[in-house]
C-alpha positions in Angstrom: 79.4 139.5 102.9 77.8 139.5 106.3 74.8 141.7 106.9 73.9 143.3 110.2 71.1 140.7 110.7 73.3 137.8 110.0 75.9 139.2 112.4 73.2 139.4 115.1 72.2 135.8 114.6 75.9 134.8 114.6 76.2 136.1 118.2 73.8 133.4 119.3 75.8 130.7 117.5 79.2 131.6 118.9 79.7 130.5 122.5 82.7 130.0 124.7 83.1 126.7 126.6 85.9 125.8 129.0 87.3 122.3 128.5 88.4 122.2 132.2 84.9 122.9 133.6 81.7 120.9 133.9 83.4 117.8 135.1 81.2 115.6 137.3 82.5 114.8 140.8 81.5 111.2 140.4 83.2 109.8 137.3 82.2 106.1 137.6 82.7 105.8 133.9 84.8 107.9 131.5 83.0 110.9 130.1 82.9 111.2 126.3 81.5 114.5 124.8 81.4 115.4 121.1 82.5 119.1 120.7 82.0 119.3 116.9 81.6 116.9 114.1 81.0 116.7 110.3 81.4 114.1 107.5 85.2 114.2 107.7 86.0 114.5 111.4 84.8 114.4 115.0 86.4 116.3 117.9 85.6 115.0 121.4 86.5 115.7 124.9 87.3 112.7 127.1 87.5 112.9 130.9 89.1 110.1 132.8 90.0 109.7 136.5 91.6 106.3 137.2 89.9 104.6 134.3 91.4 102.0 132.0 90.0 100.0 129.1 88.2 96.8 130.3 90.4 93.6 130.3 90.7 92.2 126.8 89.2 95.3 125.1 91.1 97.0 122.3 90.1 100.1 120.3 90.5 99.5 116.6 89.0 102.4 114.8 88.3 103.0 111.1 89.4 106.6 111.4 92.8 108.1 112.2 92.8 109.5 115.7 95.0 112.4 117.0 94.9 112.7 120.8 96.3 115.3 123.1 96.3 115.0 126.9 95.5 118.4 128.3 95.8 117.5 131.9 96.7 114.5 134.0 98.7 111.4 133.0 98.0 108.2 131.1 99.5 105.1 129.7 98.4 103.6 126.3 99.3 100.1 125.1 99.7 99.2 121.5 98.9 95.6 120.6 101.1 95.2 117.5 104.3 96.2 119.3 103.5 95.6 122.9 104.8 99.2 123.5 103.4 101.2 126.5 103.4 104.9 125.9 103.3 107.2 129.0 101.6 110.5 128.3 101.7 113.7 130.4 99.9 117.0 130.0 100.7 118.5 126.7 101.7 115.3 125.0 99.9 114.3 121.7 100.1 111.5 119.2 98.6 110.3 116.0 97.1 106.8 116.1 96.6 105.5 112.5 93.3 103.8 111.6 93.2 100.1 112.4 96.0 100.2 115.0 94.8 98.3 118.1 95.3 100.2 121.3 94.0 100.5 124.8 94.1 102.7 127.8 96.2 100.9 130.4 96.0 103.6 133.2 94.9 107.1 133.9 95.8 109.2 137.0 93.2 108.5 139.7 94.1 111.7 141.7 92.8 114.3 139.3 90.8 114.6 136.0 92.7 113.5 132.9 91.3 115.6 130.1 91.9 114.6 126.5 90.9 116.0 123.2 90.5 113.3 120.5 90.2 114.2 116.8 88.9 111.3 114.7 89.2 111.9 111.0 88.6 109.9 107.8 91.8 109.2 105.9 90.2 110.3 102.6 89.3 113.7 104.1 92.4 114.5 106.0 95.0 115.8 103.5 98.5 115.9 105.0 99.4 113.9 108.2 101.3 115.5 111.0 104.2 117.8 110.0 105.0 116.1 106.7 106.0 118.4 103.9 
């Protein structure tokens, strides 16, 4: 049960942040910002504007990664299939651990804002909408 003093201290811990704000005008590199993290997951905001993975670079992560594109457009490439996936605002996907992928293109005309949830397979429970 929360006491009055613990509720007062909670006010200082709870804050509202807007994912569409505080974007630098000069984005010479993609912006990666952790929002929250613990032993099982990390949630980050990524802001791109015309960025792509460097030539020959592939992400191959030890964690599963769920991404959602909140604004903008992007194209991801998956090495094992050669498949290019075009994403628009509102699109999301689950990228299983170990799957090599890269960002081929992001919209250079506006900020492309992503949320990426990285989570350890052992901590995750169910995947997607499986029942």
